N, C-alpha and C positions, 0 to 999 in steps of 0.2 A: 503492499498500499504506498501512495505517496505521501511525502508531508504537505503539509497543506502552504506552505508557501515554496516549494521544491519546484522547479521548472518542470514542465514534463518532460524532456528531449533528457533533463537531467535523472529521472526518475526509470527513464527507459535504461539509459545506459548502467545505473547504479543497479537493477533490476538483474544486468548480467553480469557485473564484476563481484567477486569476491570480497569476503571480509577483509578490511585494511588495504584494499585498493579502491572502495566508492569515493565518489565525490560530494565536499562541501557546497559549493559555490558553484561560478560559471564555468562550463568546461570548452577550454578552447580546442583546437586542433591539437596543438602543442602540448598542451597538459594530458589529453588521450592519449598522446604518442607516450609523451616521457614513461605514464604509469603502464602503459603498455607492455613498454621497453624493460621497467625496473619488475613485474610482474616474469616476463620472458627471463629473466635473469634467476630468478628467486623458484618456480615453478613453472620449467617450460611445457609439459603437460598440462599446465590449464591455460597456461598464453594459449597453445596450440585451439584449445575449444573456446576460448573465450574469443581470440580475436575472429573465428569463423561466424560467431552468432551477433559480434560486432558489425562484420561487413555484410550479412545476411538483413540484420538492423536494416544499414544503409541502403540498401537494396530494396528491400519493402519500401521503405519511406519515398524512396526516389519512384518508385513504382505508384506509390497510390495516394503520395502527398503531390507529387512533381505538378510540374504545370507544360501543357502543350503547345508550341506557339507555331503554328501556319504561317503561310505569306501572305493569306488574306486577313490575319492578324495583327500584320504592320505595315497594309499597303494603306496611303495618304487620303482622308476622305478628301480627294478633290475639287470639291464642289464649295463643302466651306472654308478648305484651304486659299481657295483661289478667291472668293467674297471678303476674306481677310489680306490675303496679299494682292490682288489688284490695285488698289490704291496706293499699299506700297512701293507695286514697282512703277507708279507714276513720280512717286518720291525721290527713289532713284535716279529715275533718267533724268531729272529737272537736277538735281545730285549734282555741284562742280567740283567736290573735293572726296577724298576717301573719309575724311571725319565727320564731312556732311552724310556721308552712306551709313558710317559707323554708327552716328546718333539716331537715323532711321531707323536701322535693325536694332539697335538697343532698346528704343524705345516702344517697340513690337515685337518685343521677345517677351514678354508677360501674356501676353495678347495670344503668341504661339503656344506658348507653356499650357495654357489653359482651354486650349484649342486641343491639346493633345491628352489633357486630361477628362477629355468626353467623346474621346478615341472608343470605339464599341469592343475595337481587340479586346483579347484575352488577357493579355498582357497590362492594360489601363489599371486595372484594379489591383492586381501587382504590386505597381509601382506608386499609387496613390495611397497605399497602405501603407509603404515603406518596408514590405516583404522583400520585393526585388529590383532590380534595378533602382535609375539615378532617373529622377522629371526631365531635369536639362539632356541628359543625352536622348530619352524616349522622344521628346518633342523633335530631336533633329531626325529620328526616324519614320515617325507618324505624321506631322505637318511639318514635315521637309520636303526639296533644299531651299533652305532660306540663307543660313551663314556657320560659320566654325567661329573660332577663337585661336588669336595665336598666343604663343608661350609665355606672354604677358597679360595673357587677361582679355585683350581688345577684341573686338568683334572682327572678323575679318571679310569686308566689304565685297572684295575680288572674289569670294568666291559664292557670293549668291546671285542664283537664277534669273534675278529680277534687273540686272544691270543691263 
């Protein structure tokens, strides 16, 4: 039985581990590897059994709790994107300098990100919940192509298709 304050993943791992090898707090991959290495040195037979069980648990969770993503889940909603970006394209064509273009792109970025977070694909809920992915990266996939950032974090206007 899990402790009331124990995360479920910790409970699953601790159920597999012998006494003296259970975890009290958060478990990182490094912590698990270190503990399993210690177990392999002190009790190789138990280690062989436990490491197989940990692998099976990981495989099971990846299969049952994983997320499938197809190309349809990532295809931009072109109509909604174009409604947002056509006025931006007009501004981009009128802009005279890279700084003006950069400002236009940075100003529209929050709207692009919001558009991506309304995308009907299966990844949207994963990204918006914080479970998987990054909203900025996701917006470049489902609401792009718009722009990227250079090594100093500045918008790179020359990458925009709107030019």
